Structure formats: C-alpha cells, structure tokens
N, C-alpha and C positions, 0 to 999 in steps of 0.2 A: 667325121667323128661327131658323136653326140655331144651336146653341151654338158659340161660337168655340173654336178649339183653343188650349190652353195646354200647351206642351211644354217640360219641364224636363230638362236634360241635365247631370248632375253627375259629377265625377270628381276624382281628385288631379291635380296639375300634371303635364303632359307625357304624358298618355294619348292625346290627340288629339281632345278634345271640340270645339275650335273648328273644326277641319276637318270633322268629322262634322256639327256643327250647321249650318255654312254650306251643305254639300251637301244636308242635309235641307230646309233653308229653300228652296233652289233647286227641289228636286223637288216640294215641296208648295206652291210659290209663295207663301210666307209672307214678307212684307216686313219685319216687325218681328223683328229678331234682336238680342238684348241680351246682353252679357257682364257677369257679376256684378262683375268687376274695376272696370268703369266706375262701377258703383253704389257700390262700396267707396270709390272716390276721392271721390265726392260726400259720402258719410257722414263720411269723414275730415275734410272741410272744415267739417263741422258740429260734430262731437264732437272736442275737442282731445286731444292725446296724453296730457296730464296726467290726463284723465278715463278714457281707454280705451287704455292702452298696448298691449294685445293687438291692437286694431284697427289700430294704426299699425305693427304688425310684419307679417311675411309669415305665411301660413297654417302654414308648416312650422317656424317658430321662435317662434310666439306663446306657447308653453309657458314660455318664459323669464320671462314677466311674470306668471305665476300666483303667488298667495300660498300659503304653506304647501305647497310642492312636495313635501315629504317625506311628505305624507299619501297619496300615490299608491303603489300596490303595485309598479308596474313602470314602466319608461321609456315603454313603449308607451301605458299609461294616461295618463301625464303629457302626452305629445305630443298624444294624442287630445283630452284635456280642453282644452288650449291652443287647438287647432284649432277645437273647438266654440265656445269663447268668442269667438274671432276671427270666426267665421261668424255668431254670434248677433247681432252688431251690424249686419250687412248684411241679414239676412233680413226684418226689418220693412219696409225700403224695397222689397225685392223683392216682397213681398206687396202693397204699395201699387201697384206697377207692374202686377201681375196684375189687381188690382181695376180699374184704369184701363182696361186692355185689354178686360176683360169688359164694362165700362160702354159702351165704344165699339164693342163687337162686333168687335174686331180679333183675328185670330189672332196668336200670339206664341210665339217660342222664346227661352228664357233658358238660357244655358249658363254654367257656372263651378264653381269649387271650393266655393263657399259654399252650394250646394244640398245640404243635409244631410238625408237622410230622418229623420223624427222631430222635427227642429227647425222645418222649414218646414211650416206647416199648410195642406195642400191640401184637406182635407175642407170647409173653409168655402166653397170655390169649386165643388164638385162639382155643385151644383144648377144653376149658371149657365154652366158651361164643360165642354168635353171635356178633362179633365186627364190628361196622360200624363207620368209621371216615370220617368226612366231613369238608372241609374248605370253608367258605363263601367268596364270592368276590363281588365287586361293582365298577362301574366306578367312576372316581374321583369326578365328579359333584354331583352325587347322594350321595356319601359318605359325602361330605362337607355339603350338605343340611341336612342330618340326624344329623350331629354334631350340627349345628345351632339350629335345631328344638329341640333336646334334651336339649341343654343348656337353651333354653327359657322355656321349660316345667319344668325342675327341678331347674331352677334359679342358675345353676352352670355349669361348663364345659368350662369356658372361657380359662383356662389354656390349656386344650386339643386342643382348636381351635388354640392357639399359636403354638402348636406342630403338626399341621395338616400334615405338610411335613413329619415329622418323622413317624406319623401313616400310611401315604401312603407307606413309605419305608417298614414298618413292614407288611403291606398288601401284597406288591409285594414279600417280602421275604417268607411269608407263602405260596403264590401260587407257588413259585419256589420249596420250600420244598415239597409241596404236589405233584407236578409233579415228583420230584425225588423219592418219596416214594409211588407212586401209590395210593395217597389219592384223593378221589372224590371232585372236586371243584363244588360248587353250586352258580350260579349267583343269586343275590338277587334283581331281577327286581320287583317282588311282593311277598307278603307273601304266597299267594295261590300257585304261581308257584314254589317257593322254597320248600314248603311242599310237593307238588306233585312230584317234582324231587327227593327229599329225599326218599319219600315213594316208588317211582319207583325202587330205589336201594334196599330198604329193602324188599319190597313185590315182586319185580322183576316179574311183569306181562308182559310178552313178547310173541311175535309171529313173524313168518316169513311170509311176504306177497309178492306175485309176482306182481310187479308194471309194468304197460305198458304205463304210461304217456309219453307225449312228453317233450322235454327240456323246451319249452315255458310254459308248465303246471307245471313245478317243483315248482314254487313259490306257487301255489295254494295247491299242495300236502304238502309242508312244513308248510303252513299256517294251514291246517287242523290238522296235527299231533302236531305241536309245539305251535303255537300261540293260536289256539282255544281250544285245549284239553290238553295243558300242558304235552304232551307226549315227546318222544325222538326217535331219529333215531340212532341206535348203529352201524349197519354194512350193507354194500351194496355188493352183490355178482353179478358180471356180468358173465354169462355163454356164452362165445364167441365161435361161430361156428369155428371149425378147430383147437381149442386149447384144449390140454389135461386137463390143470388145469384152473379153473375159476380165474377171477381177483377179488380179495377181497379188499375192502376198509373199514377199521374200522374208523368211523368218530365221533361217540359219541357226537352228537349235541342235546342239550336239551334247550338252552336258545335262546330267540328271537333275541338278538343282533348278536350272532354268525351266526344264520340262515340268517338274513338280510344281513350281510356282505358277506356271500357266494353267495347269490342271486345277490347282487350288483356287485360282482366281475365278475360273468358270464355275466351280462347284459352289463357291460362296456368293457369287454375284449372279442373281437370277436374271438381270437385264442382259448381261453378257451371254449367258447360256441361252436365253430366248432369242437373242440376235443370231447366235451361231445355229440354232435350230432352224430358223427361218432361212438362213443362207444355205443350209444343207437341203432344205425342202425345194429351194429354187434351182438347185443344180442336181443332175442325175448322178454325178460323181465328181470327185476332186482329183485333178491331175497333180500328183505329188512327187517332187523330186527327192529321191532317197539316195544317200551315199554311204559307203562303207570303206574300210581300209583295203579291201581286195575283192575280187570278183566272187570268190567262194563265200565270203561272209555276206555279200550283197544278195546272192542267190538264196542263202539261208533265210535271210530276212523276208524276202518275197515269198518263199515257200511257207513260212510260218504265217504270214498275213493271209495267204490263200487258204491255208488249212482252217483258219478261223472264219472264212467267208467275207473277209474285208476287202477283197480285190474283185473288181467287176469281171464277171464271167462272160467273155466275148466269144 
C-alpha cells in the first residue's frame, strides 16, 4: 500500500488557511480535514484553566499568562513565547491524530494556528507517511483586509482586530520557525496561486530547460512561468566556459511579489544588471529547473517559452 498523505497547513489567524485547506482537500479528494481549533477545544475540556491558563486563552494573548514576563528582551519575544506555550498543549493531541490516520492508511489534512514548525515532530512519521508541511504568509495590508472582511461576514472578530499587532508577530514568528526547520512557506496572493504552489510541492512536476533569453527579457520569462501559469523557478545553473564547476543558484521563487522585487532590483541597480549581463555573456545558456502543479501546466509553460524563442533550439 502507498503511504498516506499527511498535509499540515499552519498560519497566523486570518491568513486564509481554512479556505485553502478546504479547496486542497477537494482537489486531492481527501475526506479527512481537521481544524486544530477543534482539537484545542477537546484538550481544554481535559486540562483545566487553573493548570494551563495559556491554553484557555487565545493564541494572540496567551503571553499574558507567562511567568516572569520581564525576562523577555522584546514584546515580540514575549508574544511568541506565549503563543508557543499555547500551541504546545495542543500539539501532542495533533500528533496522536496523525498516528491514527497513518495506522488506518487514511489521507489527512490538518490546518490551524497550532501547527508550529519545530514544535510538532514530523520526523517520527516520515517512514510511514508522505508528510507535507506548509506555512502560509501574507503581507500586512492583505492580512488586515481579511480580518476586517471576516469580522463583517461572521459579525464577530472585533477582539482579534484589537490584537492585530500580536497576530502579525505570530505570523512573523511562524515564518522564522519555518525557515529554521525547512518548512515550505506559501504566499497567499490568491487561492488559485496558493493551491498551485502547494500542489507543485506535492506533485512535483518539474523539468530542466536551457534558457537563452537576454537580461532585458527576464521579466517576460518570469511573467510566463510565475504570473501567468502559477509555476516556480527552483534552480539556475550557469555553465561558464573555462570553469570546471558550474555556478549554481538555488532561488525557489514562486510568488509574484518576490519575482517583482527581483526584477525591480535589477532594473534600478545598474551594477546588478551589469553583473547579470556579464554572467549571461559567459554562459551559452542557463539550465533552469521549472516546476508546476501538474504535467499539463508544466508543458504549457515550456511551450510558451519556446514560442518566444527563450529556449535553446537543439
């Protein structure tokens, strides 16, 4: 039997993880979708408030129940520590759910704020399941817009808006933990883009293409791969004449904002643009690893690049 899928999707409140997790479950036909908030409610029924006050608080104000709060160097460290303590009570139960799913050979998606990289031990399951861990990110303006929209829709959530600063601290803390623990970060620009990026990791439809575009055409290449087709660029290899070893750049760019920032830096910085031009001149082509959410989309990207003359004609 194949290993079951265990897909974990974490983020701060108000990023859109519930919507993305539901759509992902639909596309992958996974029937078991669990929110960590439900597990927290069960754990609260077992562990009383007098024993775990942080658990009985919200993730964004659990810091108020920490002892010796003056030992923390910054307010951000204090909020993050309170959040970690709050999540730590829920994680053992989440790990038991994962173990049960694996035992029953069931695919499962778990989403919630309590999925903290470094706190939840995924290594113990890697031999028995296909583990995929994602943390969702959002820029501050979009994050706040979602908070307001959700508060209007469900006619509650005003308290969370009052603690928006703390939720942003948790957001940044999760991104830091994701980087430390090699967990994939997915930018939530659109639902479609987020799903495609997640599926690109799970399905991993990738190929290496020899690109021959000019530096001034790089924006169009990135637009075709990332903006138009929700693909990603994972690695670029420059085979430079006269050098025994190629120059390899692992870039892992999949979101439009990062791509736009890269292009903007080249456009405004003449030194960077000059360096890139020289690098292009020294290599006949660039071996570029491109990925998409499925083989059909990957082939579409390659065909569009070929139609523009950006692929080496061998």
